[in-house]
N, C-alpha and C positions, 0 to 999 in steps of 0.2 A: 520839021524840028520837033513837033509834039510826039511823032512816032519814035524818034530817036530818044527823047526824054523818057517815054514809057519803057523803051527797051532797057535804058540805063537803070531805071528804078526797078525793073523786073530782075535784073542781075543783082541789084543790091538787096532785094527783098529777103533772100535766105539769111544773109548776114544780119540785116536789121531785125529779123525775127529772133535769131539766136541771141543777139545783143539785148533785145527787149526781155527775153525769157530768162537769161542767165546773168544779166547785169542790172538793168533798170529795175525789174520787178523785185529781185532780192533786196536792193537798196530800199525800195519803198516798203517792202514787207518787213524788213528789219526795223524801220522806224515805227511801223504800226505795232510790232511786237514790243518795242521799248515802252509803249504806253499802256501795256497790260501787265497785271500781276500774273506770272506764269507758274507760280508754285501751288496754285489751286486748280481744280478741274471742275467745270470748264474755266478757261481764263477769264479774268475780270478786268474790264477797262478801268485802270487806276493809275494815271500818269505819275502821281506823287510816290507810288510804291517804288519806282526805279529811279526817277530823276531826283526825288527828294532824298533818297538814300545816298545818291551819288555825292551830294554836297556835304554829307555828314559821315561818310564812311572812312575810317582811319586807314583801311587797307588800300582804298583808292588813292588817298593822298600820299601814302607811302610809295605806291607804284609810280605815281606822278612825279614825286621827288626823285626817285631813282632814275626815271626816264630823262628828266631834265638835267640831272647831274651828268649822265652820259652824253646828252646833247650838247651841253655847254663845254665839257672838257674833251671828250673823245673826238667829236666832229672837227673842231678847229685843228687839233693836233694832227688828225688824219689828213685833212685837206692840205695843211702846211707841208707834211711829209710828202704827200702826193705831188705837190708842186715842185719841190726840190728834186724828187726822183724823176719827174718828167723833164726837167731841165737837164739832169744828168743823162737821161736816155736820148735826149735830142742833141747832145754834144757831138760834133764831127770828129772829135778826138777819141771817142769811144769805139773800141773794136767789138765785133760780134754783137752789134746792137740788137739784132733779131733775137738772139739767145737771151740777152738780159731782159728784153721786153716780155718774152714768154715767161721767164722766171718770176718777174714781178706780178704778172697777170695770173700765174698758175694757182695761187691760193683760192681764187674764185671758183676754179674748176673742181677743187677737192670737195668730196662729199661732206655735208655738214656733220653727220654722225661720226665719220672717221676723224675729222680734224678736232671735233670736240673731245673725243676719247683721247686723242694724242695730247691735247692741252691738259687734260686731267692728269695724265701720266707725267708730263713735263713739270707740272707745278705741284705734284704730290709732296706732302710734307716730309715723309721719311726717305723716299728714294728718288724724288724728282731731280732732274738735271739742274733746275734753277736753284734749288736750295743747296745742292752740292757745290755749285759755283759760288754761292754766297758764303758757304762754310770755308771754301778755299781761300777767300780773302778776309776771313776773320769776322764775318757778319753772322748774326743769328738766323736760324731758319725761320721761315714765315709759314704759318698755317693758312695757305691760300684759300682753302675751301671751307674753313670754319671761322675765320676772322671776317667780320662784315665788311670792313674797309678794304681788306686785301681781296675778298671775293669780287667786290664791285670793280676793283682795279683789274682783276684777272679778266673779267668780261670785256672791259675796255681794251685791254691788250689784245685779246682774241679778235675783237672787231677790227682793230687797227691792222692786225696782221692779215686779215682776210680781205679787207676792202681798200686798203691804201693803193695797191697795184692797179685795181680796177679804175679808181679815180685818176691815177697817174696816166693811164693810157688815154683817158678822155682829155685830160689837160695836155698831153703830148700832141693829140690831134689839133688842139687849139694853138699850140706853139708852132706847129708846122704850117699853119695858115698865116702866120705873121710874115710879111714881106721881108726878105733879107736886106733890101735897100735901106730900111730904117736903121738896122744895126750898122751897116756900112757908113751911113752918114754920121751916126753917133761916134763911130770909131775915128773917122776923119776929124771930128771935132774934139778928139781926145777925151771922150767920155769913158770913164772906167767901166769895167764889166759889172761891177756891183751897182753903180748908178744906172746902167742900162737895164739891169734886172728890175730895180725898184721904180724907175721912171718910164720904162718902155714896155718891158715884158708883162709886169703885173697889171698895169692899166689896160693893156690890150687883151689880157686874159680874163678880165673881170667877168664878162658874160659866161665864159666856160666855167670859171670857178663858182659863179653863182648857181649855174646849173648843177654842178656837183654837190654844192651845199644843199640845194633843195632836194635832190635825190637822197642825200644822207639824212636830212631831217625826216623825210617820209619813211625811210627805212628804220630810223631810230624810234620813231613814234609807234611802229609796228613790231619792235624788237621782241622776239620770242625764242628763237633757237638756242642762242648761247646761254641765256639764264636757265633755260629748261634742261639742256644737256650737260653743260659744264658745271654749274653750281647746284644741280639737283633740285629742279623746280623752284628756282628763285631763292634758295637758301644762302647763308644760314639765317633763319628767322625772318625771311622776307627781305633780307638786305639787298638782294639783286632782283627782286620781283619787279617787272616792268608792266606797263599798261597792257601790252599784248599778252603777257603771261597771266595777268589778272583776268582778262577777258576769257582766255582758255579755261582757267580754273572755274570761273562762274558758269560758263556755258556747258562744259563737258564733264566736270567733276561734281559740281553742285547742282547742275540741271536748271539753273536760273537763267534761262535764255533771254528773258525780258531785261534783266539787269545787265547781261552781257551785251545786248543790243544797245543799251544806253551808253555803255562804256565804249563800244565801237564808234558810235556817232561822236562821242567826246574826243576820241583819238583823231578822227577825221577832221573835226573842227579845229583842234589844237594844231594839227599839221598844216592846215590851210592858213591859220593865223600866223604861225611862226614863219611860214614860207613867204607870206605877203609882207611881213615885217622885213625879212631878208631882202626881198625884191626892192622894197622902198629904200632901204639903207644903201643898196648897191646901185641905185639909179643915179645916172649922171646929173649933176646940178646944172640947171638952166642958166 
């Protein structure tokens, strides 16, 4: 048995070495860097330089506010739409279900640069399709890229378009694991389809939906691509700057890697806290 254990650990050693070198050590190193003032040479151990700035930096609180707005508004809307789409895709009355499933999942496959460029064109003020549709029904055009509220809404629309189908496929897998006998018994008891959805489907889907919510929370806390590419580096005037974009700006544009490391640890801590709260709220009462 000891010989078999040594052989097993021997096979695991290359993976563990790579994991230690490229995962564990960078995490530890980043925390050490966050305790140093990195805008001087050589670096000086001064924890208050970064962590003290973090609690008094208006740019950080602006990025935190934008991130939380997206988290509170976009994530519930996306998960709600994903649940409805999953029920639609699971319907036995739907023809060509495979085609529809691919169509809803396809946005995840589209390159981030490509779809960001397309969204900038669609929501352009002068020639965008969205503003032309608004004009056709007598509504004024919206400057999606220059108005702070509209720009943040545009980021949320883009995120919803890209990730709703992905979450819908995950929820669909949960739907297909629910035994059909449950619905047959409810139908025999003359329970309406709407009541079946709220009293059978949603309770049984709670673990899957919680999983999707936690994935979405993690992704939102790290959000970078859409504000960077669609609204031009978090514009206008920082209205769409997120924590992930602030981290990038501090690390790679300002060269302040110590402060960026402190932001990174704050993002991770906030994601863990919000996820734990979500798990606690979704826990079945005893």
